[in-house]
VMD Tcl script that builds the backbone (N, CA, C; Angstrom):
set m [mol new atoms 186]
animate dup $m
set s [atomselect $m all]
$s set {name element resname resid chain x y z} {
  {N N MET 1 A 107.765 94.640 104.870}
  {CA C MET 1 A 107.547 94.860 103.477}
  {C C MET 1 A 108.767 94.346 102.732}
  {N N ASP 2 A 108.540 93.653 101.651}
  {CA C ASP 2 A 109.614 93.131 100.811}
  {C C ASP 2 A 109.677 93.931 99.516}
  {N N GLN 3 A 110.894 94.293 99.127}
  {CA C GLN 3 A 111.085 95.093 97.925}
  {C C GLN 3 A 112.316 94.610 97.181}
  {N N GLY 4 A 112.182 94.465 95.874}
  {CA C GLY 4 A 113.315 94.069 95.048}
  {C C GLY 4 A 114.070 95.273 94.515}
  {N N THR 5 A 115.383 95.142 94.397}
  {CA C THR 5 A 116.199 96.260 93.917}
  {C C THR 5 A 116.123 96.454 92.406}
  {N N ALA 6 A 115.657 95.438 91.679}
  {CA C ALA 6 A 115.579 95.534 90.218}
  {C C ALA 6 A 114.187 95.943 89.737}
  {N N ASP 7 A 113.337 96.367 90.649}
  {CA C ASP 7 A 111.980 96.788 90.305}
  {C C ASP 7 A 112.040 98.100 89.531}
  {N N LYS 8 A 111.469 98.116 88.330}
  {CA C LYS 8 A 111.542 99.328 87.501}
  {C C LYS 8 A 110.738 100.487 88.083}
  {N N PHE 9 A 109.867 100.207 89.037}
  {CA C PHE 9 A 109.062 101.251 89.672}
  {C C PHE 9 A 109.692 101.769 90.973}
  {N N LEU 10 A 110.817 101.207 91.355}
  {CA C LEU 10 A 111.409 101.469 92.668}
  {C C LEU 10 A 111.683 102.947 92.937}
  {N N HIS 11 A 112.400 103.601 92.063}
  {CA C HIS 11 A 112.868 104.960 92.355}
  {C C HIS 11 A 111.871 106.057 92.002}
  {N N GLU 12 A 111.017 105.814 91.021}
  {CA C GLU 12 A 110.082 106.854 90.599}
  {C C GLU 12 A 108.722 106.768 91.289}
  {N N GLN 13 A 108.268 105.552 91.624}
  {CA C GLN 13 A 106.914 105.404 92.148}
  {C C GLN 13 A 106.858 104.788 93.544}
  {N N LEU 14 A 107.544 103.707 93.774}
  {CA C LEU 14 A 107.415 102.989 95.043}
  {C C LEU 14 A 108.119 103.700 96.198}
  {N N ARG 15 A 109.364 104.038 96.010}
  {CA C ARG 15 A 110.141 104.835 96.954}
  {C C ARG 15 A 109.992 104.378 98.408}
  {N N PRO 16 A 110.402 103.164 98.706}
  {CA C PRO 16 A 110.230 102.625 100.059}
  {C C PRO 16 A 110.935 103.435 101.139}
  {N N GLU 17 A 111.920 104.220 100.770}
  {CA C GLU 17 A 112.597 105.041 101.770}
  {C C GLU 17 A 111.642 106.061 102.382}
  {N N LEU 18 A 110.634 106.494 101.614}
  {CA C LEU 18 A 109.640 107.426 102.152}
  {C C LEU 18 A 108.745 106.742 103.178}
  {N N LEU 19 A 108.425 105.487 102.945}
  {CA C LEU 19 A 107.647 104.730 103.927}
  {C C LEU 19 A 108.453 104.572 105.211}
  {N N ARG 20 A 109.744 104.261 105.069}
  {CA C ARG 20 A 110.599 104.130 106.251}
  {C C ARG 20 A 110.640 105.449 107.035}
  {N N GLU 21 A 110.814 106.548 106.347}
  {CA C GLU 21 A 110.861 107.855 107.009}
  {C C GLU 21 A 109.549 108.163 107.724}
  {N N ALA 22 A 108.421 107.872 107.078}
  {CA C ALA 22 A 107.115 108.134 107.686}
  {C C ALA 22 A 106.909 107.273 108.928}
  {N N CYS 23 A 107.284 106.020 108.846}
  {CA C CYS 23 A 107.153 105.127 110.003}
  {C C CYS 23 A 108.044 105.589 111.148}
  {N N ASP 24 A 109.271 105.949 110.829}
  {CA C ASP 24 A 110.196 106.442 111.854}
  {C C ASP 24 A 109.659 107.700 112.529}
  {N N ALA 25 A 109.035 108.572 111.749}
  {CA C ALA 25 A 108.544 109.847 112.271}
  {C C ALA 25 A 107.452 109.674 113.315}
  {N N VAL 26 A 106.693 108.597 113.216}
  {CA C VAL 26 A 105.590 108.389 114.164}
  {C C VAL 26 A 105.815 107.195 115.080}
  {N N GLY 27 A 106.996 106.604 115.014}
  {CA C GLY 27 A 107.307 105.475 115.888}
  {C C GLY 27 A 106.646 104.171 115.492}
  {N N GLN 28 A 106.287 104.043 114.228}
  {CA C GLN 28 A 105.655 102.813 113.730}
  {C C GLN 28 A 106.741 101.824 113.308}
  {N N PRO 29 A 106.765 100.639 113.915}
  {CA C PRO 29 A 107.762 99.646 113.490}
  {C C PRO 29 A 107.552 99.253 112.025}
  {N N LEU 30 A 108.652 99.032 111.329}
  {CA C LEU 30 A 108.603 98.626 109.927}
  {C C LEU 30 A 109.690 97.599 109.683}
  {N N ASN 31 A 109.311 96.486 109.116}
  {CA C ASN 31 A 110.271 95.467 108.704}
  {C C ASN 31 A 110.388 95.572 107.187}
  {N N LEU 32 A 111.305 96.392 106.720}
  {CA C LEU 32 A 111.523 96.617 105.291}
  {C C LEU 32 A 112.701 95.766 104.852}
  {N N ARG 33 A 112.423 94.783 104.012}
  {CA C ARG 33 A 113.462 93.870 103.543}
  {C C ARG 33 A 113.713 94.127 102.064}
  {N N ILE 34 A 114.946 94.472 101.746}
  {CA C ILE 34 A 115.342 94.768 100.374}
  {C C ILE 34 A 116.039 93.541 99.801}
  {N N HIS 35 A 115.575 93.084 98.629}
  {CA C HIS 35 A 116.093 91.861 98.015}
  {C C HIS 35 A 116.812 92.197 96.713}
  {N N GLU 36 A 118.101 91.959 96.725}
  {CA C GLU 36 A 118.956 92.244 95.571}
  {C C GLU 36 A 118.522 91.430 94.351}
  {N N GLY 37 A 118.344 92.120 93.223}
  {CA C GLY 37 A 118.090 91.457 91.954}
  {C C GLY 37 A 116.644 91.112 91.646}
  {N N TYR 38 A 115.732 91.294 92.588}
  {CA C TYR 38 A 114.327 90.979 92.318}
  {C C TYR 38 A 113.629 92.178 91.704}
  {N N ASP 39 A 112.668 91.896 90.819}
  {CA C ASP 39 A 111.918 92.968 90.179}
  {C C ASP 39 A 110.464 92.922 90.628}
  {N N HIS 40 A 109.578 93.455 89.808}
  {CA C HIS 40 A 108.151 93.536 90.120}
  {C C HIS 40 A 107.391 92.381 89.458}
  {N N GLY 41 A 108.123 91.345 89.078}
  {CA C GLY 41 A 107.543 90.258 88.305}
  {C C GLY 41 A 106.829 89.197 89.127}
  {N N TYR 42 A 106.277 88.265 88.401}
  {CA C TYR 42 A 105.466 87.182 88.956}
  {C C TYR 42 A 106.209 86.369 90.006}
  {N N TYR 43 A 107.479 86.098 89.821}
  {CA C TYR 43 A 108.207 85.185 90.703}
  {C C TYR 43 A 108.588 85.802 92.042}
  {N N PHE 44 A 108.479 87.094 92.174}
  {CA C PHE 44 A 108.821 87.740 93.440}
  {C C PHE 44 A 107.902 87.269 94.561}
  {N N VAL 45 A 106.611 87.275 94.339}
  {CA C VAL 45 A 105.643 86.933 95.383}
  {C C VAL 45 A 105.812 85.501 95.891}
  {N N PRO 46 A 105.824 84.487 95.029}
  {CA C PRO 46 A 105.949 83.127 95.570}
  {C C PRO 46 A 107.289 82.862 96.256}
  {N N THR 47 A 108.309 83.620 95.903}
  {CA C THR 47 A 109.612 83.431 96.534}
  {C C THR 47 A 109.549 83.721 98.029}
  {N N PHE 48 A 108.750 84.691 98.428}
  {CA C PHE 48 A 108.683 85.108 99.826}
  {C C PHE 48 A 107.328 84.801 100.467}
  {N N MET 49 A 106.515 83.967 99.831}
  {CA C MET 49 A 105.177 83.658 100.337}
  {C C MET 49 A 105.216 82.989 101.710}
  {N N GLU 50 A 106.119 82.049 101.912}
  {CA C GLU 50 A 106.180 81.360 103.207}
  {C C GLU 50 A 106.455 82.350 104.339}
  {N N ASP 51 A 107.391 83.267 104.128}
  {CA C ASP 51 A 107.667 84.292 105.137}
  {C C ASP 51 A 106.423 85.123 105.425}
  {N N HIS 52 A 105.700 85.468 104.386}
  {CA C HIS 52 A 104.500 86.288 104.527}
  {C C HIS 52 A 103.431 85.558 105.345}
  {N N LEU 53 A 103.215 84.301 105.044}
  {CA C LEU 53 A 102.220 83.522 105.780}
  {C C LEU 53 A 102.626 83.334 107.238}
  {N N CYS 54 A 103.896 83.100 107.485}
  {CA C CYS 54 A 104.383 82.958 108.863}
  {C C CYS 54 A 104.185 84.252 109.645}
  {N N HIS 55 A 104.428 85.374 109.006}
  {CA C HIS 55 A 104.219 86.675 109.650}
  {C C HIS 55 A 102.772 86.815 110.119}
  {N N HIS 56 A 101.828 86.470 109.259}
  {CA C HIS 56 A 100.416 86.599 109.616}
  {C C HIS 56 A 100.007 85.585 110.677}
  {N N ALA 57 A 100.571 84.409 110.637}
  {CA C ALA 57 A 100.265 83.400 111.659}
  {C C ALA 57 A 100.724 83.876 113.033}
  {N N VAL 58 A 101.901 84.443 113.099}
  {CA C VAL 58 A 102.417 84.956 114.373}
  {C C VAL 58 A 101.552 86.113 114.863}
  {N N ALA 59 A 101.208 87.033 113.966}
  {CA C ALA 59 A 100.391 88.185 114.344}
  {C C ALA 59 A 99.003 87.749 114.806}
  {N N ARG 60 A 98.444 86.773 114.154}
  {CA C ARG 60 A 97.113 86.290 114.517}
  {C C ARG 60 A 97.109 85.628 115.887}
  {N N ASN 61 A 98.174 84.936 116.208}
  {CA C ASN 61 A 98.239 84.197 117.469}
  {C C ASN 61 A 98.823 85.010 118.618}
  {N N ALA 62 A 99.158 86.259 118.360}
  {CA C ALA 62 A 99.767 87.096 119.414}
  {C C ALA 62 A 98.736 87.566 120.413}
}
mol reanalyze $m
mol bondsrecalc $m
mol representation Tube
mol addrep $m
C-alpha cells in the first residue's frame, strides 16, 4: 500500500498504522510504503502506477 504524508485524510480517516497493526496481529504480510510530501491528489496514482502494475504481474505469474 502506498500512502503520502501530506494527505489531509491521513491522521483522521486513513490511519495506515491501524492497517499495519491488524496485519501484524494475524500474520498478514503488508508492504506499506510511506511517501514524503505526497497528498491525496491526482498525481499520486500515476507516480506509482508502474510499481503497482509490476506487483500484479508478479502476483499473477506466481
